[in-house]
N, C-alpha and C positions, 0 to 999 in steps of 0.2 A: 476438235479433240485429237490428242495424239493417239497412236496405235494402241498403246496400253489401255488408255481410258476407253477407247472404242470397244476393245475386247471385254473390259469389265462391264460395260453397259450391255453388251450382247449376252454375256454370261448371266448377268442379273436377271434378264428377261427370259432366259432359257432354263436355268437350273434353280432348284431341284425339279421343278415342273414348269412347263411353258406358260408364259403370261404372268399377270400380277394379281388376278382376282379369282374367286371361286364362289360357290354358294354353300350355305350352312343350314342345318335343320334346327328349328327353334322349339320344337315340341318333342316329348318322349316318343320314340318309335321302336320300342324294344319288345313289346309283347303283342300277342294276337289282339288284345283289347285296344292297345295303342293304335295298331294298324287299322282296326275297324273304325276308329274315330277319325284317323288321318285321311282314310280313303273310304271305300264303300263298307258299310252303308252309312256311316256317320256323316260323311261329307255332304250328303243330300240335304241335311238341315240348314247349313249356311247357304247352300245353293238356293233353296226355297226362299230363305229370308232376303237374299239379295235380289232375286227375281221379283219379289213383292216390293222391295224398297232398295234401289241401287245404292243409297247412302250407307247401307249396312256393309258394303264392301270394305269400308274403313274400319269396321269393328271385327270382321271375320277373315280378312285377308291382309297381306303385307302391303297393299296399295298405298296406304297413308304414309309409309316410310320408304317408298320406292320411287326413285327418279330415273327416267330414261335419259342417258347422255347420248345424243344422236347427231351424226354428221353425214355429209356426203363426201368428205375428204377433199373439198375444193380449195381450202385455204388452211393447210395444216402447219401450225407453228410458222417458222420462217421458210418452210419447204415448199409451199405453194400447193398446186393441184396434183397431189400424189395419188388421189383416188380413195375410195371408201375403205378398202381393205388395209391399205398402208396406214390409214389413220387410226386403226384399231389400237395400237400400243398407246397412243395419246388418250384415247377414250378410256382405256383401262386405267391409265394414270389418273384421269379425272375421277374415276370410280374410287381409287385408293384415297384421294384427297377428301372426297365426300365422306367416306367411312372413317378415316382417321380423325378428321376435325369436327364432324357433326353427327357421326353414327348414322348416316343415311345410306341405305342400300341402293345399289345401282345396277341396272342392266345397260350395257353399252350396245348401241345399235348402229351398224354401219350400212348406209343405204346407197345402192347404186342408182343415182338419179341426178342427171345433169340439168334437167328442166325443173324449175321451182314447183310447177303444178304436180309433177310426179312425186317429188319429195314430200310436198304438203299432203297429198293423198295418202301416201304410205304412213306418215306419222299420225295423221288423223285417225286412220283405221286401227292403229295399235294403241292409241292413247288410253283406252279403258284400263290397260294394265297398270298405269302409273298414277302417282299422286302429283307428279310434276314432271316437266320436260326441260332439260338443259340442252339447248342447241349449241353446237360447238364446231369451230373451224369450217364455217361456210362463208364463201367469198361475198364481198360487197360488189354490186348493190343488191344482189338477189337475197342476201340475208335479211334485209329490211322487209321485203314483201313476204318472205317465208314466216318470219316471226309475227308480223302484224296479222297475217291471215290465220295462222294457227291460233293465236291468242283470241281472235274473234270467234273461232269455231269451237274452241274447247272450254270446258268449265274447270280446268286445272291450270296452275301457273305454267307459263311458257316464258323462258328466259334465255336470251342469247348472251352467253357470258363474255364473248369477245366484244360485244357492244357494252352492255350495262355493267358487268363485273369490272371491266377496266375503267369505265367512266366513274363508278362509285369510289374506287380507291384513288384515282386521280383527284377527284373532287375533295375527298377527305384530306389528302396531303396538301392540296393547293390552298384550301381554306386556312389550314394551320400555317403554311408558309406565308400567306398574305398577312396573317396576324403578326408573325415574327418580323416581317419586313415593314410593318406599319402602313399597310395599304388597305384600302376599302374595296370590297368586291364590286360595288356599284361603279367604281371609277377605274378599275384595273383594265389595262389594254392587253389582250391575249392574242397570241399567234399560235395556231395549231397547224403543224406540218403533218399531213396525212389525212385524207378525206375518205377513208374506208370506214369499216364498222366502228372501230374504237373512236376515231376522230369525230364522226357525226354524232355518235351517242354521247360523247363527252361534252360537245358543244351544246347539245340539247339539255343535258343535265345542268350544266353551268348556268344556262339561261334560267332554268327553274330555280336556281339558288340565288339569282339576283344580278348576274352579269348582263350588261346591256348588249343587245345584238350589234349595235354600231361600234362596240369596242372589241368585236371578234373579227379576226381575219383568218380564214381557212386557206391552206395551200395544198395543191395537188402537184402532180408532175409537171403541169404546165404553168405553175406559178400561182399568183393570187386568184382566188375565186371571186370575180367581180361581176357586176351586172352587165357589163359589155360583152361577156363571153357567150358564144352560141353552142358550146360543146358540153354543157352541164346536164347531168341527169337531175331528176326532181329532188334528190336528196342533197346534192351539192348546191343546187339553185336556192334551196332554203336558206343558205348562209352566204349568198352572194351579196357583196356590199358595193356601194357606189364609191369608188376611190380611184385615184391616179396611180396608186402603188401597183406594181406588176411583178417584181421579183421578190425572192425571199429576203434579200438585203433591204429592199424598200419596206417590206412588211415589218421588219425587225426594228426600224427606227423608232426609238422611244417606247418600245414594248415593255410592259412590266413582267409578262409571263411568256415563256415558250413551252409549248407541249409538243413533243415529238412522238408520233406513232407511225413512223414512216420507214426509214432505212438507215443504214450505217453511214456515219461521217458526212451527213448532209448539212450540218450546222457548223459554220466556220467561226474562227476567233473574231473575225471582222464583224460578223453578225452579232455576236455576244457583246462586243464593244459598243455596238450601236444601240443597245437596250438602255432603258431608263435606269436611274440609280436604284440600287437594291433590287436587282432582278431575280426572277425565279426561273430555273431551267429544269424541265422534266424531259430528259432524253431517254425514251423508253424502248427504243428499238433493241431487240435481243437477237443474238448475244452481243452485238456491237452497237453501242448507242449512237445517236445522231452526232454527238461530240464526246470525245474522251473526257471523263470527269477531271482528270489531271490537267488537261489543256484548258478546260472551262474555268477551273479555279485559279489557274495561273494567269488567265486573262482578266478575270474579275474577282477581287477578293471580297466583294460585297454581295455575292450571289448565294442563293440556296439551291442546291442541286439534288435531283432525284433521278434514279435510273430504274431499269427493270431487272437489274442484276443483284444477286445476293452478296457479292463481295464488295459492294460499296454501301455507304449509308443511304437510308431512305429508299428502300426497295419498294416500288409500286408492284405489289404482288396480288393477283386476283384471289389467292387462297385466303386473304383477309376478308373476303366478301361472300363469294357464292355459297360456301357450305352453310354459313350462318343465315344468309338471306333465305335459302331453301328451308333450313330448319325452322325459321320463324314462319314462313309461308305454309309449310306442312302442319306445324303445330296449330296454326289458326284455321286450317282448312280453307286457305285462300283459293278463290276461283281464278285469280290473276295476280300479277305483281304490278302494283301501281307506282307512279312516280313518288307518291307519299312514302311508300315502303322503301324506295331507293334513297330518298332523302333521310329517312329515319336511320338507315344503315350508315350513310355518310356521317351524320351527326354523332352517332354512337362511336364509330371508329375514330373519328377525329378527337372526340373527348377522351378516349382511352389514352391517347398519346400524351395528354396533359396530366394524367394521374401518375402517382409513384409507380415505378416499374417493379413487378414482383421479382423476388429473388430467384425463382425458378427460371425466369427469362434471362437474367444476368448470368446465371450458371450455364445455361444452354449456349450462350455466346461468348463465354469466358471473359465477362466484363465485371468490373468492380462497381461501376456506376453508369447510369444512363438516365438522362432527364430531357424533358421537352426542350427543344432548341434546334438550331440549323442542321444538326447532324441526326436529329431524331424527331421527325414530323409525323410519322405514322407508326403504329404498333408493329412489333415483330410477329411473324406468323405463329410462333409457338406460345403466344401470350394466352394463358388459360382464361383470361377475362373476356375474350372474344365470344366464346360459347356461352358464357354466363350472361352477357349483356346485349349482344347484337340481335340474336333471335327474338328475345323478348321485345326489343324496340320495334323490330319488323312486324312481329305478330300484332302488337298494339296498333301499329299503323294500318295493318290490314283490317282490324276491327273498326278503327276510326274512319277508314275510307269506305266502309260498307261492303268489303269483298270477302269477309270471313264467314265460313259455314259452321264454325265452332265445333269441329270434330274433336279437337283436343284442347285442353287448357293446361 
């Protein structure tokens, strides 16, 4: 950002009051009678009811519409391990998106905990406050253990958005791109550059959608993740393949799909030229993609391109997913978020892109026309149909997979 934009960003966060979120009162509190109901003695009645039946907390408190957005600040955006407190503006930003897009309330929690066990203990102890927990900006590989352990300990949804939110939007866009390029998911050869939270979760979800493991090649800083390497953690080892390919260029030979969740300018024109006919390139590093879209398109005129940026077509943006996934999970009283719920979100998001685009979306982007095609494979974030359709699909999947407590319908 230039100096003027940096000042605008700082001013936005400081004025007229510091930060981006606050709390609001949802009941009348104007008279002595109101106050006697809000606090003592009236508050004793819901306390007794919840003590007798903990599920009553969903009827008498804000728990059922409250999500904890929780981080230790170890992998904040592209800024790395800046610490818990420095991550707070991002967590407040996440709270804004939850409220704006799905009317979910958020407490953001920043935890000073470098050791996974300490973080897990803290979150588990405060979990009764919430209807769900969104883990955010926690580095890999610790994030996998943290999410898995908390999910097994708690009876509310635990969702690491850097893993699954990214994976769900990638999958929705990719399935549509494969359709447009005339490729079958079972036959597609995929190269993923980046073996952190987003890369591992995306590969797991794509396998759940029908992509064959032998058609996946995962790359980290040391090249192809293959069975001959002895430096792999258990999460990378899950995707090790037996192959003679070693470099990124080797991996890209005849690839149908490139997914980049790594760093800037790591994909060369030579690598794009090595891909199969009608390739798909998702260069999602932000703010600088793995390859500049202009370079990619000038190298191959038969590709479909997506980035993580809003100033290019086909933005892979997590805001298309997490507000509505949590809305559906909370509405169903889900005790966890299953892969069936992930896939329901994928299918609903991808189908939206194939339907006629509402005029309100065209107006928001200053467009006269927008339809499903190479430049539009995923919905725009302001699409009002997302809140209408995705939560319902997720909630139904929660019911179908047996994890719904039916607090709300």
